[in-house]
N, C-alpha and C positions, 0 to 999 in steps of 0.2 A: 487891409494889411494881413498878411498871413503870419500868424504865430501859432504854433501848435502846442497842445498840452496833452500829455498822456499819463494815464494811470495815477490820478490823484490818490494819495494813501491816507488822508485824514479820515478817520472812521466816525467821528462824532462832531456835531455842530449844534449850537444853541440857537433856537428861534423863539422870539417872543410870542406869547399866546396870541391867537388870532382875534380874540375878543375878550371882554372883561369877564371875571368869574361870576357865576350865578349860584344862588341858593337852591339846594335841592329840598325835598320834602322834609328832611331832618334838620333844616336850617344850617347845613354845612356848605361852605363855599367850595365850589368845584370849578375847574376850567374846562371848557369844551375841548374835545379832542382836537389837537392841532392837525393841520394838513400833513399827510404822510410825506416825510422828507427822505429822499434817497441818500441817507447819510452813511450807509454801510455797503452800498452796492459797489463801491470802488474795489472792494475785496471779495466780491461775490459775482461770479459769472452768471449771466442769464441762461435759462434753458433753451430759449429760442430767440431769434431776431428776424425782423422784417426790415430790409434795407430799401428805402424808397425816397422819392423826392417829396418835398413838403407840399402841403396844401393849407388853405386858410384855417381849417380847424386845428392845426398844430400850433398856431401862433402863441397861445398862452403858455404852453409847455416850453416852447423855444425861448420865449422871453425869460422864463424861470431859469432855464439852463444857462443863459448868458448874464445873469444878474443875481445878486443876493446870495443866500446860503449855498445853493447848488453850485454856483460858480466857485465860491470859496473852497468848497470841498474838492472839486475836480481839478481846480487850477490854483493851488496854493502859491505858486510862483508868479502868478498874475501875468503869464505869457500872453493871454488873450485879453484884449480890451473889452471891458463891460459894454454892453449894448442895450439901448433903450427900446421900448415898444415901437416908437416912430422909426428907428433905424432898421428894425427887423420886419416890420409889417410888409413892405413891398417885396423883399426877396422871398419871404416865407410864402406869401400868397401867390407869387408867380412861379413857385417851384424851383427857386434858385438856392435851395438848401437841400443837402443830402442828409438823411436821418437814418439811424439804426434804432428801432423800437422793439423793446422786449415784450415778453408774453403778458406783462402787466400793463402795457401801454405807455411805459416810461421811455423817454428818449435817452439812450445810452451813449450815442455819439452823434456828432453833427459837424458839417462843414458848410461854408457859405461861398457863393460866387458873386462878385461885384463886377459889373460892366462899366468901363470908363470910356466915354466918347470925347475925344480931345480935339476935334476939328482937324484942320490941315488935310482935308479930303480923306479923313479916316486913317491916315498913315500911322497914327499913334494910338488908335483905338486898341483896347486890350481888355481881357478878363483876368481878374485876380481871384485865385482860390485861397481862402483863408479861414481864420477863426475856427480852427479844428479843435473840437472838444471830444474827449473819449474817456470813459471810466471803466472800460472793459479791457483788461490787459492780457497779453500772451497769445492772442488768436489772430493778430494782423487786421483788426477791424478798421483802424485809422486809414490804412492804405487802400482799403476797399471803397470807403466812402469818398476819398479823394479821387481815386481812379474813375469811379462812376460819374462824379460831378464834373471832373475835367473833360471826360469824353463828351458829356452832354453839351458843354460849352463850345466845343468845336463845331457843333451843329448850328450855332448862332452866327449869322452872317455879319453881325456887328463887330465880332472879334476874330472869328475864324481860327487861324493857327496861332494867334497871339494870345495864348493862355499862359499865365505866369503865376508864380507863388513867391512870397517874400518871407524869409525866416530869420529870426534873431540869431546872431552868430553864436550866442551862448546856449541855444536850444539844441543840444547835441542829438536828442532823440528824433526831433523833426528833421534835422539836416540829414541824418542817417536814412530816414524813410525816403526822402526825396532823391538822394543820390544812389542808394543801394536798392531798396525795395521797389521804387517806382521808376528809376532810371531817367529822372528829369535831368536836363543839362544845366549846370550852373553857369550863369552869365558872368563871364570874366572880363568882358570889355567894359571899362569904366564909363565910357561915353554912353553906351547902351544902358547901363545900370542907372546912370544919372537921368536919362530920358524917361525910363520907367518910373523912377522915383518922382520926377517932376509931374508926370501925369496924375499920379495918385495924390501927391502933395497938393496940387491945385484943386482936385476934387474934394479934398477934405479941409479946405479953407486954411491951408498953410500949416497943417499939423502932420507930423510924421518923423521918422528917424531914418537918416540916410545910411547908417552903418548896418544895413541888412544884407543878407545874401539872397540874390534873385535866382530863381530856377525857371527854365522854359520847358513847356510841355511839347516836345518835338514829335516827329513821326515815330521815332523809336520808342518814345515814352507812351505814345498812343497804342502801339502794339503791345507793350508790357501791360498797360491798363486793360486792354481787351483780353489778354491772357488771364489776368487776375479775375475778371468778371466771369470768363468762361469756366474757370476752376470752381467758382462759387456755384454756378448753375449746374455743373456736372456733379459736384460732391454734395451739394445741398447741406453743407455743414462747414463750420470753421473748426480746425483742429489745433489743439495746444500741444506743446512739447511733452507734457505729462500724459498724453493720450486721451485726455478729456475732449469733448466736443460741444459745440453750440450749434443747434439746428438752425438752418436758414429756411424761412418760408418764401421760397422763390416764386411761387404762384401769385403771391400778393406783393411782390417786390418790383422795383424798377430795374433790376439787374438784367433780365432777359431783354426787355424792350430797348434798353440803352445799347446793349451788345448787338442786337439785331439791326438797329438803325445804323450803328457804326459800320457793321459789315456790309450793309447795302451801299453806304456812301463810299466805302473802300473799293467796291467793285465798279463804281460808276466812272 
């Protein structure tokens, strides 16, 4: 299910100590230093980002992003459903997550792709782009990871052109990104929306909300996505309206490879 969350603004969060207090040499109880929590990064842009697809080594940090204190900070409105280790293990290990990683190795944005195979000779097979999390505002980071992940999913013969996203009607920021920034087509046919919902509903064991807006990643959307990635490769930076920039490490990213493969398929 796609529900996107942008720019969480809660600057502080409490986390219980990771272990029991211990006595030091002066018989004074002290707590070990807790794990570093990205509790202020929602208000601080990184110096640089590497945007790439996930691998097995990312799993622990991705799980942290979608659960516990990190999620509460980035997603105070709970637009994104919390996800467990078991739910995230397969997509992260298989590269079905797009990540933006800062100079400290922290994940600052993420999106997941879910492939649904629904029988009927594959007529209703589809990929859903969802669970978008981002705590870097003002530089268009969310649209970039969505564009890169959606383009990659069109390479998958299990879904092909059937790449969709589902957004809560009340999530104005995400709806604006899909309609304006990414140029995805809103699915207005009620029958088609019901079919898409039923595929996801059955895959999730009868859980889901029908009152969502569906968007389709069309040929025009693919061209827009390719243009977005091309701009990243050319500029090697994300620019904010105030003139500040975030450097992009394109040589270590998945931006160029995704764009190159898309261009090759477009010419075939």
